C-alpha positions as CSV (number, residue, x, y, z in Angstrom):
1,M,73.4,190.0,-68.7
2,I,71.4,187.1,-67.0
3,E,70.2,184.3,-69.2
4,S,66.4,184.6,-69.5
5,K,65.8,180.9,-69.4
6,Y,66.3,181.0,-65.6
7,R,63.3,183.3,-65.2
8,N,60.2,181.5,-63.9
9,K,58.1,182.4,-66.9
10,N,60.5,180.5,-69.2
11,L,60.5,177.3,-67.2
12,H,58.2,174.5,-68.4
13,T,58.6,171.9,-65.6
14,F,60.6,173.4,-62.7
15,N,58.3,175.1,-60.2
16,N,55.3,174.4,-62.4
17,D,52.1,173.9,-60.3
18,N,50.4,172.1,-63.2
19,A,53.0,169.5,-64.0
20,V,53.7,166.3,-62.1
21,I,57.1,164.7,-62.9
22,E,57.2,161.0,-63.4
23,G,58.5,159.2,-60.3
24,W,57.8,157.6,-56.9
25,Y,55.7,159.8,-54.5
26,W,54.9,159.1,-50.9
27,A,51.3,158.5,-50.1
28,L,51.3,157.7,-46.4
29,Q,53.3,156.0,-43.7
30,S,53.3,152.2,-43.8
31,R,52.1,151.9,-40.2
32,E,49.1,154.1,-41.0
33,L,47.6,151.3,-43.2
34,K,46.9,148.1,-41.3
35,V,45.8,144.8,-42.9
36,G,42.2,145.0,-44.0
37,E,42.1,148.9,-44.0
38,A,41.5,151.3,-46.8
39,K,42.6,155.0,-46.8
40,A,41.7,158.1,-48.8
41,V,44.8,159.9,-50.1
42,R,45.0,162.9,-52.3
43,L,48.3,162.7,-54.2
44,S,49.3,165.7,-56.3
45,G,45.8,166.6,-57.4
46,K,44.4,163.0,-57.8
47,D,42.2,161.3,-55.3
48,L,43.2,157.7,-54.5
49,A,41.9,154.8,-52.5
50,I,44.7,152.8,-51.0
51,F,44.1,149.5,-49.2
52,R,46.1,146.7,-47.7
53,S,44.7,143.3,-48.5
54,E,44.5,140.3,-46.1
55,S,47.8,139.0,-47.5
56,G,49.4,142.4,-46.7
57,K,49.7,143.6,-50.3
58,V,49.0,147.3,-50.9
59,T,47.0,148.5,-53.8
60,A,46.4,152.1,-55.0
61,M,43.5,152.9,-57.3
62,D,41.5,155.8,-58.5
63,A,39.2,156.8,-55.7
64,F,35.8,157.0,-57.3
65,C,33.6,154.0,-58.2
66,P,32.7,154.0,-61.9
67,H,29.1,153.2,-61.0
68,R,27.9,156.3,-59.1
69,G,31.2,157.9,-58.1
70,A,31.3,156.9,-54.4
71,H,34.7,157.1,-52.8
72,L,36.1,153.6,-52.6
73,A,38.1,154.3,-49.5
74,G,34.9,154.2,-47.6
75,G,34.4,150.6,-48.6
76,T,35.4,147.2,-47.1
77,V,38.5,145.1,-47.8
78,E,37.5,141.6,-48.6
79,G,40.4,139.2,-49.1
80,E,42.5,140.7,-51.9
81,A,39.8,143.1,-53.1
82,L,37.9,146.3,-52.1
83,R,34.1,146.5,-52.0
84,C,32.4,149.9,-52.5
85,Y,30.3,150.9,-49.5
86,Y,27.5,152.5,-51.6
87,H,26.3,149.7,-53.9
88,H,28.8,146.9,-52.9
89,W,30.6,146.7,-56.3
90,K,33.8,144.8,-55.7
91,F,37.2,145.6,-57.3
92,D,40.3,143.4,-57.4
93,Q,43.9,144.5,-57.2
94,S,43.9,145.1,-61.0
95,G,41.0,147.5,-60.6
96,D,38.5,145.2,-62.4
97,C,35.0,144.9,-61.0
98,V,34.6,141.2,-60.1
99,D,31.3,141.1,-58.2
100,V,28.0,143.0,-58.0
101,P,25.6,141.4,-55.5
102,C,22.5,141.8,-57.6
103,L,24.0,140.6,-60.8
104,K,25.0,137.1,-61.9
105,K,27.9,138.4,-63.9
106,A,29.9,141.5,-63.0
107,P,29.8,144.3,-65.6
108,K,32.8,145.4,-67.6
109,A,33.8,148.2,-65.2
110,S,37.2,149.1,-63.9
111,V,39.2,151.8,-62.2
112,S,42.9,152.6,-62.9
113,T,45.5,151.2,-60.5
114,Y,49.1,152.3,-59.9
115,P,52.3,150.5,-58.9
116,V,53.0,150.6,-55.2
117,E,56.0,149.8,-53.0
118,D,56.4,149.7,-49.3
119,H,59.8,151.1,-48.7
120,Y,61.7,153.0,-45.9
121,G,58.5,153.0,-43.8
122,L,56.5,154.8,-46.5
123,I,54.0,153.6,-49.1
124,W,55.1,155.0,-52.4
125,V,53.0,155.3,-55.5
126,W,54.5,155.3,-59.0
127,V,53.2,158.3,-61.1
128,G,54.0,157.9,-64.7
129,Q,53.3,156.1,-68.0
130,G,56.6,154.2,-68.4
131,E,58.2,151.4,-66.4
132,P,58.8,152.5,-62.8
133,H,62.3,153.6,-62.0
134,A,64.2,152.0,-59.2
135,L,63.0,152.9,-55.8
136,P,64.7,155.8,-53.9
137,I,67.7,154.7,-51.9
138,V,70.2,156.3,-49.6
139,P,73.6,155.3,-51.3
140,D,75.3,154.6,-47.9
141,L,72.5,152.3,-46.8
142,E,72.0,150.4,-50.1
143,G,71.8,146.6,-49.4
144,H,71.4,147.1,-45.6
145,E,68.4,146.7,-43.4
146,V,67.4,149.9,-41.8
147,D,65.5,151.3,-38.9
148,V,63.4,154.4,-39.6
149,T,61.4,157.0,-37.7
150,F,59.7,160.2,-38.8
151,A,59.8,163.8,-38.1
152,K,56.5,165.7,-38.2
153,P,55.0,166.0,-41.7
154,Y,55.1,169.5,-43.1
155,V,53.4,171.8,-45.6
156,K,55.5,174.5,-47.2
157,N,54.0,177.4,-49.1
158,C,56.0,176.8,-52.2
159,H,56.7,174.1,-54.9
160,P,58.6,171.0,-53.9
161,N,61.3,171.9,-56.4
162,I,62.1,175.0,-54.4
163,V,62.2,173.0,-51.1
164,M,64.6,170.5,-52.6
165,S,66.9,173.2,-54.1
166,D,67.4,174.7,-50.7
167,A,69.7,171.8,-49.6
168,I,72.2,172.6,-52.4
169,D,72.2,176.4,-51.9
170,A,75.7,177.0,-50.8
171,Q,75.1,180.7,-50.1
172,H,72.4,180.0,-47.5
173,F,74.6,177.8,-45.5
174,R,76.8,180.8,-44.8
175,S,74.0,183.3,-44.3
176,V,71.3,181.3,-42.5
177,H,73.3,178.5,-40.8
178,R,76.5,180.4,-40.2
179,I,78.7,177.6,-41.7
180,P,82.1,178.9,-42.9
181,G,82.1,179.4,-46.6
182,D,85.2,177.5,-47.4
183,I,84.2,174.0,-46.1
184,L,81.4,173.4,-48.6
185,N,82.0,173.1,-52.4
186,L,79.3,170.8,-53.9
187,A,79.9,169.0,-57.1
188,G,76.9,167.4,-59.0
189,E,76.9,164.2,-61.0
190,K,74.1,162.8,-63.1
191,I,73.7,159.1,-62.1
192,D,71.0,158.3,-64.6
193,D,68.1,160.0,-66.3
194,N,66.2,160.4,-63.0
195,T,69.0,160.7,-60.4
196,L,71.4,163.5,-59.4
197,H,74.1,163.0,-56.8
198,Y,75.9,165.9,-55.1
199,A,78.9,165.6,-52.8
200,N,81.1,168.0,-51.0
201,V,84.6,168.1,-52.5
202,A,86.2,170.8,-50.4
203,G,88.9,169.8,-47.9
204,V,88.5,170.7,-44.3
205,P,90.4,173.9,-43.7
206,T,92.7,173.8,-40.7
207,D,93.6,177.5,-40.4
208,S,90.9,178.2,-37.9
209,P,89.9,176.7,-34.5
210,I,86.7,175.2,-35.9
211,G,88.5,173.8,-38.9
212,K,91.1,172.1,-36.7
213,L,88.3,170.6,-34.6
214,L,86.4,169.3,-37.7
215,A,89.6,167.9,-39.2
216,I,89.7,165.4,-36.3
217,F,86.5,163.7,-37.5
218,Y,87.1,163.9,-41.3
219,K,89.9,162.3,-43.3
220,T,89.5,164.5,-46.4
221,Q,86.4,166.6,-46.6
222,L,83.4,167.3,-44.5
223,T,80.7,164.7,-45.4
224,Y,77.7,166.3,-46.9
225,S,76.2,164.4,-49.8
226,L,72.8,164.4,-51.4
227,C,71.0,162.0,-53.8
228,Y,68.0,163.5,-55.7
229,W,65.3,161.4,-57.4
230,G,63.3,163.4,-59.9
231,G,62.7,166.9,-58.5
232,C,60.7,166.3,-55.4
233,A,62.5,163.8,-53.2
234,G,66.1,163.3,-52.0
235,S,68.4,162.0,-49.3
236,V,70.9,164.0,-47.3
237,T,73.9,162.3,-45.6
238,V,75.9,164.3,-43.2
239,G,78.3,163.6,-40.3
240,P,81.8,162.5,-39.3
241,D,83.5,159.5,-40.9
242,F,82.8,157.2,-38.0
243,Q,79.0,157.8,-37.9
244,R,76.8,159.5,-40.5
245,F,73.3,160.7,-40.3
246,H,70.8,159.9,-43.0
247,I,67.6,161.9,-43.8
248,I,65.1,161.6,-46.7
249,Y,62.9,164.6,-47.6
250,A,60.0,163.2,-49.6
251,N,57.8,165.9,-51.1
252,R,54.7,165.9,-53.3
253,L,52.9,168.7,-55.0
254,G,49.7,169.6,-53.1
255,D,46.7,171.7,-54.1
256,N,47.4,175.4,-54.7
257,G,51.1,174.7,-55.4
258,V,52.2,173.9,-51.9
259,S,54.7,171.2,-50.9
260,E,53.5,168.4,-48.8
261,G,56.5,166.7,-47.2
262,Q,57.5,163.8,-45.0
263,V,60.9,163.6,-43.3
264,I,62.3,160.1,-42.9
265,L,65.2,159.5,-40.4
266,L,67.2,156.4,-41.1
267,T,70.1,154.3,-39.6
268,K,71.5,150.9,-40.3
269,R,69.8,148.2,-38.3
270,R,71.8,146.7,-35.5
271,K,70.9,143.3,-34.1
272,T,72.3,143.3,-30.5
273,A,70.4,145.0,-27.6
274,I,73.2,147.5,-27.2
275,G,73.2,148.1,-30.9
276,R,69.5,148.7,-31.0
277,L,69.8,151.2,-28.1
278,Y,72.7,152.9,-30.0
279,G,70.5,153.0,-33.2
280,K,67.7,154.7,-31.3
281,S,70.1,157.4,-30.0
282,L,71.4,157.9,-33.5
283,L,67.8,158.5,-34.8
284,L,67.3,161.0,-32.0
285,A,70.5,162.8,-33.0
286,T,69.4,162.7,-36.7
287,R,66.1,164.4,-35.7
288,I,68.1,167.1,-34.0
289,V,70.2,167.6,-37.1
290,S,67.1,167.7,-39.3
291,D,65.2,170.1,-37.1
292,Y,68.1,172.5,-36.9
293,F,68.2,172.9,-40.7
294,A,64.5,172.9,-41.1
295,D,63.9,175.5,-38.4
296,G,66.4,177.9,-40.1
297,D,64.9,177.5,-43.6
298,T,61.2,177.4,-42.8
299,P,60.5,181.2,-42.7
300,Q,61.6,181.8,-46.3
301,F,59.3,179.0,-47.6
302,D,56.2,180.9,-46.2
303,T,56.9,184.0,-48.3
304,I,59.2,183.1,-51.2
305,K,58.1,184.0,-54.8
306,F,60.6,182.3,-57.0
307,D,61.8,184.1,-60.1
308,F,65.5,183.5,-60.7
309,K,66.8,186.8,-62.2
310,T,70.3,187.1,-61.0
311,P,72.2,183.8,-60.6
312,I,75.8,184.0,-59.6
313,K,78.7,181.6,-59.6
314,D,77.7,180.0,-56.3
315,D,74.4,179.1,-57.8
316,K,75.9,176.5,-60.1
317,T,74.4,173.6,-58.2
318,I,70.9,175.1,-58.3
319,L,71.2,175.8,-62.0
320,Q,72.2,172.2,-62.6
321,F,69.2,170.9,-60.6
322,M,66.9,173.2,-62.5
323,S,68.2,172.0,-65.9
324,H,67.9,168.4,-64.7
325,V,64.2,168.9,-63.7
326,E,63.5,170.7,-67.0
327,G,64.5,167.5,-68.8
328,L,62.4,165.1,-66.8
329,P,59.2,163.5,-68.3
330,V,55.9,164.9,-67.1
331,A,53.2,162.3,-66.1
332,D,49.7,162.2,-67.5
333,W,48.3,162.6,-64.0
334,G,45.5,165.1,-64.6
335,F,46.7,167.5,-61.9
336,S,43.8,169.5,-60.4
337,K,41.4,167.8,-62.9
338,P,38.6,165.4,-62.1
339,N,39.5,161.7,-62.3
340,R,38.5,160.0,-65.5
341,I,35.5,157.7,-65.1
342,D,35.7,154.7,-67.5
343,S,32.7,153.7,-69.5
344,V,30.7,150.8,-68.1
345,Q,29.0,148.1,-70.1
346,V,26.1,146.5,-68.2
347,G,24.9,143.2,-69.6
348,E,21.8,142.9,-67.6
349,A,19.0,145.3,-66.6
350,A,19.6,147.8,-63.9
351,C,19.1,146.4,-60.4
352,T,18.2,147.7,-57.0
353,A,21.0,149.2,-55.0
354,H,22.4,147.1,-52.2
């Protein structure tokens, strides 16, 4: 008899369209936000205004001005602050109103701001009440400068948890991607409260022509490892011992329960001209690897209706991932709810709009 806790109706966090797990979530590509620009971003049900100040620092704040609710991303970056287009109220990087043109003293008004990091070519926003976790990393690239490029952003018609669990589904590698069933045996290890690491522990079989060919490039087992942060983002490392390919799948929960994803392709930065050319060719090869797996998996994401009724032995990795996600803290993010507008105390009489 199957344990009922794996049924969708009994899960509290995994595949829940109304829960946003604490963690770092991608907002937009770094190159999309130039110095002095502000952008509107909807991140897991909350509207944000994200701007890059004249010093290059990125700030993320609630989108709507606490005066009349204008979207702050339509405003103007002034130095290290953002001025609302509608009535020209100015907010600093802490979210405090510091200037209103028609007032001698700014009112006690503010908008919430959120920790931001510029990392791996993406702007990441911390969603959560506690101290931010360490930023997502690819273990093989930790401590190294990297070059990055991007595959096309995607939208999948399912929750990010479902998208992420696909990469550790051993059965689908045999059925969809035609990979022999005896060369992948993933073992999961909990690194910390937020991070799971999976690695292939199966040796490369040499009793078949393809196995003999693969054994040339791998000392012990075929390299296929994953590092998951929370339940919506993770890295995949695959390839022969002499050169591995690194991919990050960063997902966020979109409206109506869809997964909004960004694929990051990475390689260690090389400083010589020949090295840079080699790095570009590696990124192109990484894109081919990523597209191959994505193209095979995409059809199921358009129609899947997750309800895990009959897990089998091969599903041990997915069950571990589900249990991990179920134990993660949920952020007070107000998914699909209007942003809170703080109260405003005005010390002077109302003034004419500017």
